[in-house]
C-alpha positions as a Markdown table, in Angstrom:
| # | Residue | x | y | z |
|---|---|---|---|---|
| 1 | Met | 3.9 | -23.9 | -10.2 |
| 2 | Arg | 0.6 | -21.8 | -10.8 |
| 3 | Pro | 0.9 | -18.2 | -11.8 |
| 4 | Gly | 1.6 | -15.9 | -8.8 |
| 5 | Glu | 2.8 | -18.7 | -6.4 |
| 6 | Leu | 6.5 | -17.7 | -6.5 |
| 7 | Glu | 5.6 | -14.1 | -5.9 |
| 8 | Ser | 3.2 | -15.1 | -3.0 |
| 9 | Arg | 6.1 | -17.0 | -1.4 |
| 10 | Ile | 8.4 | -14.2 | -1.8 |
| 11 | Leu | 5.9 | -11.8 | -0.3 |
| 12 | Ile | 5.2 | -14.1 | 2.7 |
| 13 | Leu | 8.9 | -14.6 | 3.3 |
| 14 | Val | 9.9 | -10.9 | 3.2 |
| 15 | Thr | 6.9 | -9.9 | 5.2 |
| 16 | Phe | 7.6 | -12.3 | 8.0 |
| 17 | Ala | 11.3 | -11.5 | 7.9 |
| 18 | Leu | 10.5 | -7.8 | 8.3 |
| 19 | Val | 8.1 | -8.3 | 11.1 |
| 20 | Ala | 10.5 | -10.4 | 13.1 |
| 21 | Phe | 13.4 | -8.1 | 12.5 |
| 22 | Gly | 11.1 | -5.3 | 13.5 |
| 23 | Ile | 10.4 | -6.9 | 16.8 |
| 24 | Val | 14.1 | -7.3 | 17.4 |
| 25 | Cys | 14.8 | -3.7 | 16.4 |
| 26 | Val | 11.9 | -2.4 | 18.7 |
| 27 | Tyr | 13.6 | -4.4 | 21.6 |
| 28 | Ser | 17.0 | -2.8 | 20.7 |
| 29 | Ala | 15.5 | 0.8 | 20.5 |
| 30 | Thr | 13.3 | 0.7 | 23.6 |
| 31 | Ser | 14.8 | -1.7 | 26.3 |
| 32 | Ala | 18.0 | 0.3 | 27.1 |
| 33 | Pro | 16.0 | 3.8 | 27.4 |
| 34 | Ala | 13.3 | 2.0 | 29.5 |
| 35 | Ala | 15.9 | 0.5 | 31.8 |
| 36 | Val | 17.7 | 3.7 | 32.3 |
| 37 | Gly | 14.4 | 5.4 | 33.0 |
| 38 | Gly | 13.5 | 2.7 | 35.7 |
| 39 | Gly | 10.8 | 1.1 | 33.6 |
| 40 | Asn | 10.1 | -2.4 | 32.2 |
| 41 | Pro | 12.6 | -3.1 | 29.3 |
| 42 | Asn | 10.3 | -5.6 | 27.6 |
| 43 | Ser | 7.1 | -3.5 | 27.7 |
| 44 | Ser | 7.3 | -2.2 | 24.2 |
| 45 | Val | 8.5 | -5.4 | 22.7 |
| 46 | Glu | 5.8 | -7.4 | 24.4 |
| 47 | Arg | 3.2 | -4.9 | 23.1 |
| 48 | Gln | 4.7 | -5.0 | 19.6 |
| 49 | Gly | 4.7 | -8.9 | 19.6 |
| 50 | Leu | 0.9 | -8.8 | 20.5 |
| 51 | Tyr | 0.2 | -6.4 | 17.7 |
| 52 | Ala | 2.2 | -8.6 | 15.3 |
| 53 | Ala | 0.3 | -11.7 | 16.4 |
| 54 | Phe | -3.2 | -10.0 | 15.9 |
| 55 | Gly | -1.9 | -8.8 | 12.4 |
| 56 | Ile | -0.9 | -12.2 | 11.4 |
| 57 | Val | -4.2 | -13.7 | 12.3 |
| 58 | Leu | -5.9 | -11.0 | 10.1 |
| 59 | Leu | -3.4 | -11.9 | 7.3 |
| 60 | Val | -4.4 | -15.6 | 7.6 |
| 61 | Ile | -8.1 | -14.8 | 7.5 |
| 62 | Leu | -7.9 | -12.3 | 4.7 |
| 63 | Arg | -5.7 | -14.7 | 2.7 |
| 64 | Arg | -8.7 | -17.0 | 2.5 |
| 65 | Trp | -11.5 | -14.4 | 2.3 |
| 66 | Asn | -12.5 | -13.5 | -1.2 |
| 67 | Tyr | -11.2 | -9.9 | -1.8 |
| 68 | Arg | -14.0 | -9.0 | -4.2 |
| 69 | Arg | -16.4 | -8.7 | -1.2 |
| 70 | Leu | -14.4 | -5.7 | -0.2 |
| 71 | Arg | -16.1 | -3.8 | -3.0 |
| 72 | Ala | -19.4 | -3.7 | -1.3 |
| 73 | Leu | -17.7 | -2.6 | 1.9 |
| 74 | Ser | -15.8 | 0.3 | 0.4 |
| 75 | Pro | -18.4 | 3.1 | 1.0 |
| 76 | Val | -18.8 | 2.0 | 4.6 |
| 77 | Leu | -14.9 | 2.0 | 5.0 |
| 78 | Val | -14.6 | 5.5 | 3.6 |
| 79 | Leu | -17.4 | 7.0 | 5.9 |
| 80 | Val | -15.9 | 5.2 | 8.9 |
| 81 | Ser | -12.3 | 6.5 | 8.3 |
| 82 | Leu | -13.6 | 10.1 | 7.5 |
| 83 | Gly | -15.4 | 10.0 | 10.8 |
| 84 | Leu | -12.4 | 8.7 | 12.7 |
| 85 | Leu | -10.2 | 11.5 | 11.1 |
| 86 | Leu | -12.7 | 14.0 | 12.3 |
| 87 | Ala | -12.9 | 12.5 | 15.8 |
| 88 | Val | -9.1 | 12.5 | 16.2 |
| 89 | Leu | -9.1 | 16.2 | 15.8 |
| 90 | Ala | -10.8 | 16.5 | 19.2 |
| 91 | Met | -8.1 | 14.4 | 21.0 |
| 92 | Pro | -5.4 | 16.0 | 23.2 |
| 93 | Pro | -2.2 | 16.7 | 21.2 |
| 94 | Val | 0.9 | 14.5 | 21.6 |
| 95 | Asn | 4.2 | 16.0 | 20.6 |
| 96 | Gly | 2.2 | 18.8 | 18.8 |
| 97 | Ala | 0.1 | 16.5 | 16.7 |
| 98 | Arg | -3.4 | 15.0 | 17.1 |
| 99 | Arg | -3.1 | 11.5 | 15.5 |
| 100 | Trp | -4.2 | 8.9 | 18.0 |
| 101 | Ile | -7.5 | 8.0 | 19.6 |
| 102 | Leu | -7.1 | 6.6 | 23.1 |
| 103 | Leu | -8.7 | 3.2 | 23.6 |
| 104 | Gly | -7.9 | 2.4 | 27.3 |
| 105 | Pro | -4.3 | 1.2 | 27.5 |
| 106 | Ala | -4.0 | 1.1 | 23.6 |
| 107 | Thr | -4.1 | 3.7 | 20.9 |
| 108 | Phe | -5.5 | 3.6 | 17.4 |
| 109 | Gln | -4.3 | 5.8 | 14.6 |
| 110 | Pro | -7.2 | 6.6 | 12.1 |
| 111 | Ser | -4.9 | 7.5 | 9.3 |
| 112 | Glu | -3.8 | 3.8 | 9.0 |
| 113 | Leu | -7.5 | 2.9 | 8.3 |
| 114 | Ala | -7.8 | 5.8 | 5.9 |
| 115 | Lys | -5.0 | 4.4 | 3.7 |
| 116 | Leu | -6.6 | 1.1 | 3.4 |
| 117 | Ala | -10.3 | 2.6 | 2.8 |
| 118 | Leu | -9.1 | 4.9 | 0.1 |
| 119 | Ala | -7.2 | 2.2 | -1.8 |
| 120 | Ile | -10.3 | -0.1 | -1.7 |
| 121 | Trp | -12.7 | 2.6 | -2.8 |
| 122 | Ala | -10.4 | 4.0 | -5.5 |
| 123 | Ala | -9.9 | 0.4 | -6.9 |
| 124 | Ser | -13.6 | -0.3 | -6.9 |
| 125 | Phe | -14.4 | 3.0 | -8.7 |
| 126 | Leu | -11.6 | 2.7 | -11.2 |
| 127 | Ala | -12.7 | -0.8 | -12.1 |
| 128 | Arg | -16.1 | 0.1 | -13.0 |
| 129 | Lys | -15.5 | 3.5 | -14.6 |
| 130 | Pro | -13.2 | 4.5 | -17.5 |
| 131 | Ala | -9.9 | 6.0 | -16.4 |
| 132 | Pro | -10.0 | 9.9 | -16.0 |
| 133 | Arg | -8.7 | 11.6 | -19.0 |
| 134 | Thr | -9.4 | 15.3 | -18.2 |
| 135 | Val | -8.9 | 17.4 | -15.2 |
| 136 | Arg | -12.7 | 17.5 | -14.6 |
| 137 | Gln | -13.0 | 13.8 | -14.7 |
| 138 | Leu | -10.0 | 13.4 | -12.4 |
| 139 | Ala | -11.4 | 15.9 | -9.9 |
| 140 | Arg | -14.7 | 14.3 | -9.6 |
| 141 | Pro | -15.0 | 12.2 | -7.5 |
| 142 | Val | -11.5 | 10.8 | -7.1 |
| 143 | Gly | -9.7 | 14.0 | -6.7 |
| 144 | Leu | -12.4 | 15.5 | -4.4 |
| 145 | Leu | -12.4 | 12.6 | -2.0 |
| 146 | Ala | -8.6 | 12.6 | -2.0 |
| 147 | Ala | -8.6 | 16.3 | -1.1 |
| 148 | Val | -10.9 | 15.7 | 1.8 |
| 149 | Tyr | -8.5 | 12.9 | 3.2 |
| 150 | Val | -5.4 | 15.2 | 2.6 |
| 151 | Val | -7.0 | 18.2 | 4.3 |
| 152 | Leu | -7.9 | 16.2 | 7.4 |
| 153 | Leu | -4.7 | 14.6 | 7.6 |
| 154 | Leu | -2.8 | 18.0 | 7.4 |
| 155 | Ala | -5.0 | 19.2 | 10.1 |
| 156 | Glu | -3.6 | 16.7 | 12.5 |
| 157 | Pro | -0.9 | 17.3 | 11.1 |
| 158 | Asp | 0.3 | 14.2 | 9.3 |
| 159 | Leu | 2.1 | 15.2 | 6.2 |
| 160 | Gly | 3.7 | 11.8 | 5.5 |
| 161 | Thr | 0.5 | 9.9 | 5.4 |
| 162 | Ala | -0.9 | 12.5 | 3.0 |
| 163 | Ile | 2.0 | 12.1 | 0.7 |
| 164 | Thr | 1.7 | 8.3 | 0.8 |
| 165 | Leu | -2.0 | 8.5 | -0.1 |
| 166 | Leu | -1.2 | 10.7 | -3.1 |
| 167 | Leu | 1.6 | 8.3 | -4.2 |
| 168 | Met | -0.7 | 5.3 | -3.9 |
| 169 | Leu | -3.5 | 7.0 | -5.8 |
| 170 | Gly | -1.2 | 8.2 | -8.6 |
| 171 | Ala | 0.1 | 4.6 | -9.1 |
| 172 | Met | -3.5 | 3.2 | -9.2 |
| 173 | Leu | -4.6 | 6.0 | -11.7 |
| 174 | Leu | -1.5 | 5.2 | -13.9 |
| 175 | Ile | -2.4 | 1.5 | -14.0 |
| 176 | Ala | -6.0 | 2.2 | -14.8 |
| 177 | Gly | -5.0 | 4.2 | -17.9 |
| 178 | Thr | -4.9 | 7.8 | -16.9 |
| 179 | Pro | -2.5 | 9.7 | -19.2 |
| 180 | Ile | 0.9 | 10.6 | -17.8 |
| 181 | Arg | 0.5 | 14.3 | -18.8 |
| 182 | Leu | -2.7 | 14.5 | -16.7 |
| 183 | Leu | -1.1 | 12.9 | -13.7 |
| 184 | Ser | 1.9 | 15.2 | -14.0 |
| 185 | Leu | -0.5 | 18.3 | -14.2 |
| 186 | Ala | -2.2 | 17.0 | -11.2 |
| 187 | Leu | 0.9 | 16.5 | -9.3 |
| 188 | Gly | 2.1 | 20.1 | -10.1 |
| 189 | Met | -1.2 | 21.5 | -8.8 |
| 190 | Thr | -1.1 | 19.2 | -5.8 |
| 191 | Val | 2.4 | 20.2 | -4.8 |
| 192 | Gly | 1.6 | 23.9 | -5.2 |
| 193 | Leu | -1.6 | 23.7 | -3.1 |
| 194 | Gly | 0.1 | 21.6 | -0.5 |
| 195 | Ala | 3.0 | 24.0 | -0.2 |
| 196 | Leu | 0.5 | 26.7 | 0.7 |
| 197 | Leu | -1.2 | 24.6 | 3.3 |
| 198 | Val | 2.0 | 23.5 | 4.7 |
| 199 | Trp | 3.2 | 27.1 | 5.0 |
| 200 | Ala | 0.1 | 28.1 | 6.6 |
| 201 | Glu | 0.8 | 25.6 | 9.5 |
| 202 | Pro | 3.5 | 26.8 | 11.7 |
| 203 | Tyr | 4.4 | 23.2 | 12.8 |
| 204 | Gln | 4.9 | 21.9 | 9.3 |
| 205 | Arg | 6.4 | 25.2 | 8.1 |
| 206 | Ala | 9.2 | 24.9 | 10.7 |
| 207 | Arg | 10.0 | 21.3 | 9.5 |
| 208 | Leu | 10.2 | 22.4 | 6.0 |
| 209 | Leu | 12.4 | 25.3 | 6.7 |
| 210 | Thr | 14.6 | 23.1 | 8.9 |
| 211 | Phe | 15.0 | 20.6 | 6.0 |
| 212 | Phe | 16.8 | 23.2 | 4.0 |
| 213 | His | 19.1 | 24.4 | 6.9 |
| 214 | Pro | 19.1 | 21.9 | 9.7 |
| 215 | Trp | 22.6 | 22.8 | 11.1 |
| 216 | Arg | 21.7 | 26.4 | 11.4 |
| 217 | Asp | 19.6 | 25.4 | 14.5 |
| 218 | Ala | 21.2 | 22.1 | 15.4 |
| 219 | Gln | 20.1 | 22.3 | 19.0 |
| 220 | Gly | 16.6 | 23.3 | 18.3 |
| 221 | Ala | 14.4 | 22.8 | 15.3 |
| 222 | Gly | 17.0 | 20.8 | 13.4 |
| 223 | Phe | 18.0 | 18.7 | 16.3 |
| 224 | Gln | 16.1 | 15.5 | 15.1 |
| 225 | Ile | 17.3 | 15.6 | 11.5 |
| 226 | Val | 21.0 | 16.4 | 12.6 |
| 227 | Gln | 20.9 | 13.5 | 15.1 |
| 228 | Ala | 19.5 | 11.2 | 12.5 |
| 229 | Met | 22.4 | 12.0 | 10.1 |
| 230 | Ile | 24.9 | 11.6 | 12.8 |
| 231 | Ser | 23.5 | 8.2 | 13.8 |
| 232 | Met | 23.4 | 7.0 | 10.1 |
| 233 | Gly | 27.1 | 8.2 | 9.7 |
| 234 | Ser | 28.3 | 6.7 | 12.9 |
| 235 | Gly | 27.4 | 3.2 | 11.9 |
| 236 | Gly | 30.1 | 3.0 | 9.1 |
| 237 | Thr | 30.1 | -0.3 | 7.1 |
| 238 | Phe | 29.1 | -2.8 | 9.7 |
| 239 | Gly | 27.7 | -0.7 | 12.5 |
| 240 | Val | 28.7 | -0.5 | 16.1 |
| 241 | Gly | 26.9 | -3.7 | 16.9 |
| 242 | Phe | 23.3 | -4.6 | 17.7 |
| 243 | Gly | 22.1 | -3.0 | 20.9 |
| 244 | Asn | 25.2 | -0.8 | 21.2 |
| 245 | Gly | 23.9 | 2.4 | 19.7 |
| 246 | Ile | 24.0 | 5.4 | 21.9 |
| 247 | Gly | 21.8 | 7.6 | 19.7 |
| 248 | Lys | 18.6 | 6.0 | 21.0 |
| 249 | Leu | 19.7 | 6.6 | 24.7 |
| 250 | Phe | 20.5 | 10.3 | 24.8 |
| 251 | Tyr | 20.3 | 12.0 | 21.3 |
| 252 | Leu | 18.0 | 10.5 | 18.8 |
| 253 | Pro | 14.2 | 11.5 | 19.3 |
| 254 | Glu | 11.6 | 9.0 | 18.5 |
| 255 | Ala | 14.1 | 6.2 | 17.7 |
| 256 | Pro | 11.6 | 3.3 | 18.0 |
| 257 | Thr | 9.1 | 5.0 | 15.6 |
| 258 | Asp | 10.1 | 7.6 | 13.0 |
| 259 | Met | 13.9 | 7.3 | 13.4 |
| 260 | Met | 14.1 | 3.5 | 13.4 |
| 261 | Phe | 16.0 | 3.7 | 10.1 |
| 262 | Ala | 18.7 | 5.8 | 11.7 |
| 263 | Asn | 18.8 | 3.4 | 14.6 |
| 264 | Ile | 19.4 | 0.5 | 12.2 |
| 265 | Gly | 22.1 | 2.5 | 10.4 |
| 266 | Glu | 24.0 | 3.2 | 13.5 |
| 267 | Glu | 24.0 | -0.4 | 14.9 |
| 268 | Leu | 24.1 | -2.4 | 11.6 |
| 269 | Gly | 25.9 | 0.2 | 9.3 |
| 270 | Leu | 25.6 | 0.2 | 5.6 |
| 271 | Val | 25.2 | -3.5 | 5.4 |
| 272 | Gly | 22.1 | -3.3 | 7.5 |
| 273 | Val | 20.6 | -0.4 | 5.7 |
| 274 | Thr | 21.3 | -1.9 | 2.3 |
| 275 | Ala | 19.5 | -5.3 | 3.5 |
| 276 | Val | 16.4 | -3.3 | 4.6 |
| 277 | Ile | 16.3 | -1.3 | 1.3 |
| 278 | Phe | 16.6 | -4.7 | -0.7 |
| 279 | Ala | 13.8 | -6.2 | 1.4 |
| 280 | Tyr | 11.5 | -3.4 | 0.6 |
| 281 | Ala | 12.5 | -3.6 | -3.1 |
| 282 | Leu | 11.7 | -7.3 | -3.2 |
| 283 | Tyr | 8.4 | -6.6 | -1.5 |
| 284 | Thr | 7.5 | -4.2 | -4.0 |
| 285 | Tyr | 8.5 | -6.3 | -6.9 |
| 286 | Ala | 6.4 | -9.3 | -5.6 |
| 287 | Gly | 3.5 | -7.2 | -4.9 |
| 288 | Leu | 3.5 | -5.6 | -8.3 |
| 289 | Lys | 4.0 | -8.8 | -10.1 |
| 290 | Ile | 0.9 | -10.2 | -8.2 |
| 291 | Ala | -1.3 | -7.1 | -9.1 |
| 292 | Leu | -0.2 | -6.8 | -12.7 |
| 293 | Gly | -0.8 | -10.4 | -13.3 |
| 294 | Cys | -4.3 | -10.4 | -12.0 |
| 295 | Arg | -6.9 | -10.4 | -14.7 |
| 296 | Asp | -9.6 | -8.9 | -12.5 |
| 297 | Pro | -9.6 | -5.1 | -12.9 |
| 298 | Phe | -10.6 | -4.5 | -9.3 |
| 299 | Gly | -7.9 | -6.8 | -7.9 |
| 300 | Lys | -5.3 | -5.3 | -10.3 |
| 301 | Arg | -5.9 | -1.8 | -9.0 |
| 302 | Leu | -6.3 | -2.8 | -5.5 |
| 303 | Gly | -3.0 | -4.8 | -5.5 |
| 304 | Val | -1.1 | -1.8 | -7.0 |
| 305 | Gly | -2.4 | 0.4 | -4.4 |
| 306 | Leu | -1.6 | -1.9 | -1.4 |
| 307 | Thr | 1.9 | -2.4 | -2.7 |
| 308 | Met | 2.5 | 1.2 | -3.1 |
| 309 | Leu | 1.3 | 1.9 | 0.5 |
| 310 | Val | 4.3 | 0.0 | 1.7 |
| 311 | Ala | 6.7 | 1.3 | -0.9 |
| 312 | Gly | 5.6 | 4.7 | -0.7 |
| 313 | Gln | 5.6 | 4.9 | 3.0 |
| 314 | Ala | 9.2 | 3.3 | 3.3 |
| 315 | Thr | 10.5 | 5.7 | 0.6 |
| 316 | Val | 9.2 | 8.8 | 2.4 |
| 317 | Asn | 10.5 | 7.6 | 5.9 |
| 318 | Met | 14.0 | 6.6 | 4.6 |
| 319 | Ala | 14.3 | 9.8 | 2.5 |
| 320 | Ala | 13.5 | 12.0 | 5.6 |
| 321 | Val | 15.8 | 10.0 | 7.9 |
| 322 | Met | 18.8 | 10.4 | 5.3 |
| 323 | Gly | 18.0 | 14.2 | 4.9 |
| 324 | Leu | 16.7 | 13.9 | 1.3 |
| 325 | Ala | 13.2 | 15.0 | 2.3 |
| 326 | Pro | 11.5 | 17.0 | 5.1 |
| 327 | Leu | 10.6 | 15.0 | 8.2 |
| 328 | Thr | 7.0 | 14.0 | 8.2 |
| 329 | Gly | 6.6 | 11.8 | 11.2 |
| 330 | Ile | 5.6 | 8.5 | 9.3 |
| 331 | Pro | 6.8 | 5.2 | 10.6 |
| 332 | Leu | 9.0 | 2.6 | 8.7 |
| 333 | Pro | 6.6 | -0.2 | 7.5 |
| 334 | Phe | 6.8 | -3.4 | 9.6 |
| 335 | Leu | 9.8 | -2.2 | 11.5 |
| 336 | Ser | 8.8 | 0.9 | 13.5 |
| 337 | Tyr | 7.1 | 0.5 | 16.9 |
| 338 | Gly | 3.2 | 1.0 | 16.5 |
| 339 | Gly | 0.3 | -1.3 | 16.4 |
| 340 | Ser | -2.1 | 0.5 | 14.0 |
| 341 | Ser | 0.5 | 0.6 | 11.3 |
| 342 | Leu | 1.6 | -3.1 | 11.7 |
| 343 | Val | -2.0 | -4.5 | 12.0 |
| 344 | Val | -3.2 | -2.7 | 8.8 |
| 345 | Leu | -0.1 | -3.6 | 6.8 |
| 346 | Leu | -0.3 | -7.2 | 7.7 |
| 347 | Ala | -4.0 | -7.1 | 6.8 |
| 348 | Ser | -3.1 | -5.6 | 3.3 |
| 349 | Val | -0.5 | -8.4 | 2.9 |
| 350 | Gly | -3.4 | -10.9 | 3.3 |
| 351 | Ile | -5.4 | -9.2 | 0.7 |
| 352 | Leu | -2.5 | -9.2 | -1.7 |
| 353 | Leu | -2.1 | -13.0 | -1.1 |
| 354 | Asn | -5.8 | -13.6 | -1.8 |
| 355 | Ile | -5.6 | -11.6 | -5.0 |
| 356 | Ala | -2.6 | -13.8 | -6.0 |
| 357 | Trp | -4.6 | -17.0 | -5.2 |
| 358 | Ser | -8.1 | -16.1 | -6.4 |
| 359 | Gly | -7.6 | -13.0 | -8.7 |
| 360 | Asn | -7.6 | -15.2 | -11.8 |
| 361 | Arg | -9.6 | -18.2 | -10.8 |
| 362 | Glu | -13.0 | -16.7 | -11.5 |
| 363 | Thr | -12.0 | -15.3 | -14.8 |
| 364 | Ala | -10.4 | -18.5 | -15.9 |
| 365 | Ser | -13.4 | -20.5 | -14.9 |
| 366 | Leu | -15.8 | -18.2 | -16.8 |
| 367 | Arg | -13.4 | -18.4 | -20.0 |
| 368 | Asp | -13.2 | -22.2 | -19.8 |
| 369 | Arg | -17.0 | -22.6 | -19.7 |
| 370 | Gly | -17.2 | -20.2 | -22.6 |
| 371 | Arg | -14.8 | -22.4 | -24.6 |
| 372 | Arg | -16.8 | -25.5 | -23.9 |
| 373 | Asp | -20.0 | -23.9 | -24.8 |
| 374 | Gly | -18.3 | -22.5 | -28.0 |
| 375 | Arg | -17.3 | -26.0 | -29.0 |
| 376 | Ala | -20.6 | -27.6 | -28.3 |
| 377 | Arg | -22.8 | -25.1 | -30.2 |
| 378 | Pro | -21.1 | -25.4 | -33.5 |
| 379 | Ala | -21.3 | -29.2 | -33.2 |
| 380 | Arg | -25.0 | -29.1 | -32.4 |
| 381 | Ala | -25.6 | -26.7 | -35.4 |
| 382 | Arg | -23.8 | -29.0 | -37.9 |
| 383 | Ser | -25.6 | -32.2 | -36.8 |
| 384 | Ser | -29.0 | -30.6 | -36.8 |
| 385 | Gly | -28.7 | -28.4 | -39.8 |
| 386 | Arg | -27.4 | -31.0 | -42.4 |
| 387 | Pro | -30.6 | -33.1 | -42.5 |
| 388 | Asp | -33.0 | -30.2 | -42.6 |
| 389 | Gly | -31.1 | -27.5 | -44.6 |
| 390 | Ala | -28.0 | -28.6 | -46.6 |
| 391 | Gly | -29.3 | -32.2 | -47.1 |
| 392 | Arg | -32.4 | -31.2 | -48.6 |
| 393 | Ala | -30.7 | -28.6 | -51.0 |
| 394 | Arg | -28.4 | -31.4 | -52.1 |
| 395 | Asp | -31.3 | -33.7 | -52.8 |
| 396 | Val | -33.2 | -31.1 | -54.8 |
| 397 | Arg | -30.1 | -30.4 | -56.9 |
| 398 | Arg | -29.4 | -34.1 | -57.4 |
| 399 | Val | -33.0 | -34.7 | -58.5 |
| 400 | Ala | -33.2 | -31.6 | -60.8 |
| 401 | Gly | -29.9 | -32.7 | -62.3 |
| 402 | Ser | -31.1 | -36.3 | -63.1 |
| 403 | Gly | -34.3 | -34.8 | -64.7 |
| 404 | Arg | -32.4 | -32.6 | -67.0 |
| 405 | Gly | -30.1 | -35.4 | -68.0 |
| 406 | Ala | -33.0 | -37.7 | -68.8 |
| 407 | Ala | -34.9 | -35.1 | -70.8 |
| 408 | Arg | -32.1 | -34.3 | -73.3 |
| 409 | Pro | -32.2 | -37.6 | -75.2 |
């Protein structure tokens, strides 16, 4: 078995299992509320299935498309993603946030493209430049570009994606060789500045204050987090049974998207929640093994970034649902309803698989050619050098020695 093959198989199996389970979970979370409201119970799951099919097609294409070509596309992806993040601010708000661009019957979330674009650009930059070792080096241009993304995301507002971007970038900088002390300092400065920005935004400030005292206003600002904790606790060990949860019907807001983990906890209990956490841990293990085993600097940094996108987003979502972090409105990877997130995540899996398949091939080929050249050159030097150089020297010494021996008598 070639290096990375086992991890690739694990990554494929876990990804497809999460996608299939996610489609089932979307059906559970949307069919009953749609039927109660007189709508089509299958509309959401049919749409999610189409998104999954399109994402899998992208996965297969990118699995065979050399990821190194992404380096040339990184500036274009950054410019396009920044332009879309600006354009989305002109869209009408949905639930108090401007995160979606309407494309006829479908919607597109630019923040999903922004995560992928920043990962590719940062991997390209850190592969050709030394890792930042001072605050000034970290600030320009990596920190500056990250700050632009974060400000645009907070303007939507989308705190969850901003946190995920910073987690991803921090992991890539660590792998590139940035000192932990510098990253810790940057983290402290970012948290302090982020707290000021969040406090200046009433929507995010309310969420932050609600996190500390959700039961103080259980029917108002704290309603969502309180209902999420009730749903999680109602499931017990084995849950109330798939499709039998009542939180999604009357109590739990955004059950198919932000609160999908709470719906799983109610219907499948501790066993289902543990299985989901284990699946994400296995995905993270396989992704990091592929990334760290890649000898190409660009592939290694990109692999770490793409893996941390899933790991970081899952951690932020599950922590918020369990009341361990403020609500951020970020979906659960592969499981929550949403086309933009699912398609981009499946595309990133395809890139990871290509890194596992071709990340070491070009390097190994160059090294093998170098060995063959190295063996051949010394052989040619010995064969061509003896008659002209060392051979003549020995003949001269032999003749000189014979002359001296003949002259003594």
